[in-house]
C-alpha positions in Angstrom: 112.9 15.9 166.1 115.1 17.4 163.4 113.6 15.2 160.7 110.1 16.2 161.7 111.1 19.9 161.4 112.6 19.3 158.0 109.5 17.4 156.8 107.3 20.2 158.0 109.5 22.8 156.3 109.4 20.8 153.0 105.6 20.4 153.2 105.2 24.1 153.8 107.5 25.0 150.9 105.6 22.6 148.5 102.2 24.0 149.6 103.5 27.6 149.1 104.7 26.7 145.6 101.3 25.2 144.7 99.6 28.4 146.0 101.9 30.6 143.9 101.3 28.5 140.8 97.5 28.7 141.3 97.6 32.4 141.9 99.6 32.9 138.7 97.2 30.9 136.7 94.2 32.9 138.0 96.0 36.2 137.5 96.6 35.2 133.8 92.9 34.5 133.4 92.1 38.0 134.7 94.4 39.6 132.2 93.0 37.8 129.1 91.1 40.0 126.7 87.6 38.9 125.7 87.1 38.1 122.0 85.9 41.0 119.9 82.2 41.2 119.1 81.3 40.8 115.5 80.3 43.9 113.7 76.5 44.3 113.5 76.7 45.1 109.8 78.2 41.6 109.2 75.2 39.8 110.7 71.9 39.2 108.8 68.5 38.6 110.3 67.5 35.0 110.1 64.9 32.7 111.7 66.2 29.2 112.1 64.5 26.9 114.6 66.3 23.8 116.0 65.0 20.9 118.1 67.0 18.6 120.3 66.7 15.0 119.0 67.1 13.6 122.5 64.9 15.7 124.8 62.9 17.9 122.4 64.2 21.3 123.7 64.0 24.0 121.0 66.3 26.9 120.2 65.8 29.8 117.7 68.7 31.6 115.9 67.8 35.1 115.0 71.2 36.4 113.6 73.9 34.7 111.6 76.8 35.8 109.3 75.3 37.1 106.0 74.9 34.4 103.4 75.6 31.4 105.8 73.4 28.9 107.5 74.6 28.7 111.1 76.0 25.5 112.5 73.4 23.6 114.5 73.7 24.2 118.2 74.3 21.2 120.5 72.0 20.0 123.3 72.2 16.8 125.3 75.7 16.4 123.6 74.0 15.9 120.2 73.6 18.4 117.3 70.1 19.8 117.2 67.9 19.2 114.1 66.7 22.1 111.9 62.9 22.0 112.0 61.7 25.2 110.5 63.9 27.2 108.2 61.9 30.3 107.3 62.5 32.3 104.1 60.7 35.4 103.1 
């Protein structure tokens, strides 16, 4: 009888420690600051069209850092292919 009570107390203590650890992790996520947004003046208007090489889905990038070609987005775990870079 005494051993059963000790096992129950030990199980309760372990469960309570797991709860406290999980609550602390979630509390730290809530305190984290989101990353700063880039300044609008630093972005240039672009029109890059990408297509997934696996399924054919398309994506369009309308803003990128000035003077840089943006990195190809990923879809279906593969980098997308640039299909229509437009230049004026």
